[in-house]
C-alpha positions, 0 to 999 in steps of 0.5 A: 794638397787639395783645393780646400787646403790651398791658401786663400789668394792674397788680394787688393781691392781697388775702389771702395765705393758702393760695389767695392765695399760689397765685394770686400765685405763678402770676401773678407767674411770668408768663403771666397777663397781669397782675402783682401789685405789692401784697399785702394781709393783716392777718397780719404774718407774710404779709409774708415771702411778699410780700417773697420775691415782690418785692411791697409788703406792707400790712395795709390794703386802702386802701393798694391802693385809693389807689394810682393804679397799681393797676388791679385787686384780686384778693380771696382773702378770707373770704366775709363780706368780699366785698360790702364789699370789692367796694364799696370797690374799685368806689368807687376805680375798680378792677376786681375778681376775687373768689374764690368764693363771691361772696356768701351771698345772692342780694340781696348778689350782685345788689348787687355785680354791679350795682355793677360793671356800673354803673361799667363795671368787670369783675367776675371770679370764681374758678370755675376749673373752667370753664377746665379743658380737658375741662370747657370741652369739656363747655360747648361740647358743650352749647352746640352741641347735640352732647349733645342735650337735657340731662337730668342732672348728677352731680358730686362735689368732695370732700377732707379738706384741712380736717381738719388746720386750726386750729379757729379758721380761718374755713373751719371757721366754720359761719356763714362756711362753712355746709353741709359743703364747699359754699362750698369745693368744691360752689360750683364744681359748682353754678356749672357746673350753672346754666351748663348747666341754667339757673336752679334751681327747688328743692333738697333737701340732706342735711348730716351730721357723720359723721366729724369735729367740723367745725361745718358738717358733713362730709358734704353732698349736694344734689339740685337741680331746674331751672326748665327741667327736669332735675336735678343731684346735687352732693356736697361732703364734707370727710372723704374723700380727694380726689375730683373727678368731673363728669358730664353726661348728654344724649339724644345722649351723656354725658361724665364728667371725673375730676381726677387731682389737686386744682386746687392742683397739677393733674395732668390729667384722665381723660375717659370719653364715651358717644355714641349709636351709638358705643362708650364711650371713655376718654382722658387730658387733659394737665395745664393751669393753669385758675387762671392761665387764669381770671385771664388771661381776667379780665386780657383783659376788663380790657384790653377785648380779650375779654368775660369768660365768666362773666356777672353772671347766672350769678353771681347764679343760682349764689348764689341756689342757694347760699342755698337750699342753706344753708337746706335744709342747716339745715331738711332740707326741699325749699327753693324758690328 
């Protein structure tokens, strides 16, 4: 049987908020090699969305975990719930796809990765930035040596989408989502940074509240140094109109990618490149759906036809850096990993 002929992975979506609805709609529209048959959310109001999508609704995660038809659970839940929910899913023999961040500490990330590995279960991560076509080109150019020795990363992923949230929303809880926009957007940039540069050595963060009453601060920047040399500047602000820019600089060339719209509704990318001995070029890349493509890669890993590209080591390195960023946001000092 070929990969195309394999049955879609039967899954449950846990968390039917903003992002859970995005993933559920994408998956059940087809093309993700997965299909949701259950939706889990503590809010009864989410049942209307589940009904419209034709999936069974429940407020209890156990209903999905006890369902023998469910092969995988997709967690679009608050960060503080991830470790417990992953442990419950693994105990039930389910593969897990977890929205970012995986955890808030290196220790907890190591525990979740180890649980899945020991059980022979796939652990997927909501780092869809890796699946954006121009970002995938950067990763390939770095791995092949085309960029030469990597020197520096400059990255900014900021928006003001949270300014209109109800103050009780967990995304505006400084304990659950500390350090400005770090857990919302910056975590994607550090994922790419550690993928390209390796484990981080130390970080210094500036986190301020300049334009809002957001408890975790609305303006955050981090300067990261890596064990193998090189640095990354990451900005994740919650009080400016949408901007997303990722640039990597090497001895043989540099590439900058700018998103034309938020990944919620992707509209393509503008790519600027400079290569040694060649003129600078600018090109546009057509829209794609990286959220779907990440879930598709997860489904293929569950079916055993491909290896999931985000490794457990990558996940742990990223959360180790997140933990240090949170410490530095509070202390204002350089924090070692």
